[in-house]
N, C-alpha and C positions, 0 to 999 in steps of 0.2 A: 616485787618483780612486776614489770608492766605487762598488761594483757592487750591483745589486739581485738579489733572488731572483725566481723566477717568481711572478707575482702574479695571473695569470688563472686561469680554470677549468681544473683539471688533467685535462681530458678527453683521451682517447687521440688520438695524432697519426697513427700508422701504421695504414692500412686495407688489407685484403686485396683490396678491389675497386676502389679509386680512389686517385689520388694526393692527398697532403696537402702543404701548402705551408709551408715555413719561409722567412720573409722576413727578410733581413739588411739593415738600412738605416742611414743616417747621412750625415753631410756628406762632401763630396769629400775624399779623402785619408785616410779613416778605415780603409782596408784591407779594405773589404767584399768585393771580389773574391777576394783571397787567403784570407780567412777562409772564404768560401763554398766555394772549391775544397777547402780543408782539411777542412771539415765533410763534404762529399760523400765524400772519400777515407776519412775516419774511419768513416763508416757503411757504406762498401763499395758497389761499383758495382751490385750486384743490389738494393740497398735505396734508394740515393739518386743523384740527378743534379743538377748545377748548370746553371742557365740564365743566361747573361749578359744581364741585363735591358736594358742600354743598346741592344741590337738592337731593342727594342720601343719606343724613344723615338718620340714623335709627330714625324713628319718635317716638314721645312720645306715649306710649301705652294708650289705653282707660282706663280712671280712674286714671292714674298716675298724681299726682300733678306736676305743672310746677317746683316748688322748688325741688322736688325729682329728676326730669329729669336733672335739672341744678346741682344737687349734684353728678352726675355720669359723667364719661368721655364720650365724644361724640363718636359715632360709625358710620360707613358707611355701606350701603347695597351694598357691593362689588359684590355680585352675580347678583343683578339687573343691576348694571352698566356694569358688564362684558357681560351680555346678550345683552345690547344695543350696546356695542362696537363690539360684534361678528357678528352683522348684516352685510350683504353683502356691499361691498364698493359702495358708492353712495346712500345708503338708507337714506331717510329723516325720522327722528325720533324726540324724545323729551325727556327731563327730566321729572320726576314726577312733579305734581303741588303741591307745598308745601306752607303751612302757617307758615312763619318764626316767627310770633309773638307767636303762640301757639305750634310750632314745631310738627305739625301734617301733614300727607300726605293726601291731598284731594283725589287725584286719581293717579294711577301709571304713567299716561302720561298726556300730555297737558300743561307741563311747558314750559321751553325754548326749542325752536326748534334747531336742529343741523343736519348736514349730516355726515354720516360715511365716513371718508377719510383714506388714507393710514397711516397717522400719527395722532393719537388722543392725545391731550394734556389735562391731567387732573390735577387739583390742589386741595389739601386738606392738613390738618395738618398731616394726615397719608398717607403713600405712597400706591399706588394701588398695590395689590399683583400680582406678575408675570409681572410687567411692564418691557418693553424692555430697558428702561433707567430711572434711579432714580436720580433726581436732588434735592439736599438739599439746601435751602436758609437759611442763618444764618444772624442774626442781633442782636445787644445788646438789652437787655430788655427795657431800657429807650427809645430807638429809636422806638421800636415796639409799646410800650404803647402810646407814643406821636402820632404815626400814627393812632392808633385806636381812640384816643380821637378826633383827627382832623376829622376823617371819621365820627364819631358820630355827630360832629358839622355840617358837610355838609349834612348828610343824615337824621338827626333828630332821630338817633337811640341811644341805650344805651348799646352797646356791651362792652364798657369799664367797666361797672358795673360787668361784668362776667369775669374779668381778671383772677381770681384764678381758675375758672372753665376751662378757655381756657389753662392756664398753666398746669393744671392737665391732660387735654386731650393730650397736646403735650408730657408731660412726659411719658404717656402710649404709645403714638403712635411711639415714636422714639426708643423704646427698641427693640433690636435685628435686627435692619434694617441697612444694609450697603449701603450707597449711592454710586453711580457711579461717581458723580460729586458734589462737595461742592462749592458753590459760595457765595460771600459777597453781601448780600442783601442791603447794604448801597450804593452800586455803582449805576450809572445810569441804569434805566430799559433797555434802548436800548442796552447798552453794555452787560448786562447780557443775554438778549434775543439773541443777535448776537452770543454770545459764545455757547449757547445751540443749536441754529440753525446750527452752524458750526459743532458741534459734530454729530448732526442728519445727516447732508449732508455727512459728512465723513464716516459715517457708513451706508449710503444709497446705 
């Protein structure tokens, strides 16, 4: 699968006064979370932190049936995430506390803890609006579906049952978005993470 070079304005990413955002996005099963963790580790904990963006999913509204929620494309509360990422560097904060079985937000804080760093790595099917670097991970449908089935087996989940819902979400998320970098998600995670970290350092 061909990969692209960085095509956007090569302006600096790392700032001494505020966090910059690297958004890693793509369809379900592309390995976004694993790559995001690896990029954060490659850059070092004083420079980068990863935020699991699914904690910022728009929750199911009160009274909405779960089947109706799964009949719509997923959405993300970008305003809430942006507010957390805009906190001063070094601030300890957290994601919302979410019930992923019922897709409801228990409370706006108290989920997974993270510290605001100069580079914040976020991963979701949709790219974070206004990100400083947009990285798209691509992989064939059969590879991605097999990964989700295997993950369900390991975690005891049933995400693969919602394959069509996830595909519809990705179809809506990718429209009108131009990535800065397109990478083959079938390659080793370490190689992909190293490539992204190299771009960040080069623009730092």
